[in-house]
N, C-alpha and C positions, 0 to 999 in steps of 0.2 A: 200618177205611182207606173206606170209602164215606163220600162227602158228601150231604147232604140233597138239593143241586144240580145234580149232574155223574151223569149216567148211566152206566153202560159195558154192554159190549159183548163178550163172551169169543166170538170168531170162530175157529174151527181147522177144518182139513183133518186126517183122520187116516185111518189105513188097517190093517182088523183081519188075522186070519189070517196068513198068511205070512209071517214079517218075520224080518231079520236082527239078534239078541242075544247080546253077547257072545261073538262067533263062532260062531255057530250059526245056523240058520233054525228058529224056532221057532213054535208056533201062538199067534197071541194073543188070547181072546174080546173085549178091550178094545181098540184102538192106544194106543200112548204117550201121544201127543198130548191126544187125548181126556184122558186118564188127567186131565194137569194142566191144561186145560181144566174139568174137572168141580173139579178143586181150587179154581182156581182163581173156578168161581163159589159154590161154597160158601162160601170167606173172603169174599169182598166183596159177593156179591149181584149180579152182573151177569148179565145176561141170557144167553143163550148159543145158538148158530148154528152149526149143522155145514154146512161146505161140503161137497157130496157133485156128481160127476159124472153127467152123463146115462149115458153107458156108463162102467159100472166097467170098474174095471184087470182085468187077469188075477189069479187064484187064486194063481198058482205066484210066489215074490216074484222069481225068476230073471226071469220074463218080465216082469216088473210093472219091475223096476229097467232092462230093454231099452225099454220104449215108455215108460215118463218121461227117459231118454235122448234118446231120437226128437223127446221132446214139445221138449225143451228145446232141441237142435240145431237144429229146425225152427221154433222161436217158436210154438208150437201154441197155441192157447186153447180148450181142451175147453170143452164147452157144462156150466154148469153147472144141479141138479135143481131146486134152490130160489132163492129171492131174498129179501132184506130188502124190507120195503116200508116201514118206517118209518125209515131209516137215519138221516135228519136227527135222530132225537131222540135222540140218543148223542152226549155228547160226547168220549169214550175207550171207542177199541178194541184190544182182547186181539186179537192177529192169530199164534194157534199152527197150526204146521206141522212137518213132518219137512224133516229136511236132507235133500233129493233132490238128487245131483250140484253139490252147491255154493250150492244156494240154495232156494227155497220148489220146491212142485211147481207144474207151471205152472195147475194148476185155482186157485191162491192168483194166481197174477195176473190170470186171469178176473176174480174175484173183484175186486179192486181196481180194475179199470178199469171195473167199472160203478158205481162211486158214486162219487159227489162228495166228498173227504175235507178238502175245506177248513175249516180252524181246527178241526179236531179234532186227539186226541194217538192217535196209532198206538205199542202198546206189544206189540214183536216178542216171541214167544219160540218155542223149537222144541225138537222130540227130535233126538238123534242118537245115534250109535256111535263117536265119536270126533273128528267134524270140526265140533262147534260152530254156530255160526250163519252159516259159509263167508260169501258173500257177498251175503247176504239183507235185512240193512238197510239197503244199497246200492240193491238193486234195490226197497225199497219206497218209498225218499224220491226215486228218480227219478220212481214210479209216481206219487207221492203230495205231488207239490210245494211243496204248501199245506197241509200238515201239518205237525205239528211229529211227528218219529219218533224216540220216546228209545230211548234203546239197548236191547237187547234181552236175553234171558237163556236162556243153551242149559239144557237137562236130559238127563243120560245116559239113553238111552232104557233100557236093563235097571234101571234105578235108579228108575224113577216110582214106582211102589207104595209105595216108603219119603219119598217124595219131599215131603210133608206139610209138616213145618219149613223145609225149603229156599222151596218154593211163601211158606207163611208170612212168611217175614224178607224175602225177595223183593218180595211187596205190603209190608210195611211200611216198606219204605223208599222206595215212591213215595209223592207227595204228591199227594194228588188234589185237598185244596185250593187249592193252587197249580195244577194242574190247571183246574181249573174259571174260576180269573181268569187264565188266562192269556190 
């Protein structure tokens, strides 16, 4: 899938620990979105970057959902712990996140507002337990009006460990050569 002249980056926000999976709270050693991001990296050779906040979310799932809902309601932009120094060198950004309250976690909003995505292609992907991409694609398009935002792909969180084939098929449909020439 990768073209010699197209450099891609898999950027993701993920939460390990207490998570809602198939109707139960379970302890995930690796967050669902991270699992998919690493599959993307493995399949197409993308560089990878994890969005992390300076202040961690609570360990308890319910407390985290309450914080996430409050951040969304108040339009908070959490401070990020690390930044990409060479964003200009990437043509294609795979952007991954869990669906929190119908969109991306607010840390992803912070990330998108930190960089100039003009002329870049953003390919969203999210993990969820039944709510798909929500309105996250529209939110990305609003935040990055000079980028091309492709239709995103959602992955059911409880199925990510067996999503290799689904990821491979999805990536195979993305024409990196076309993206390079757009």
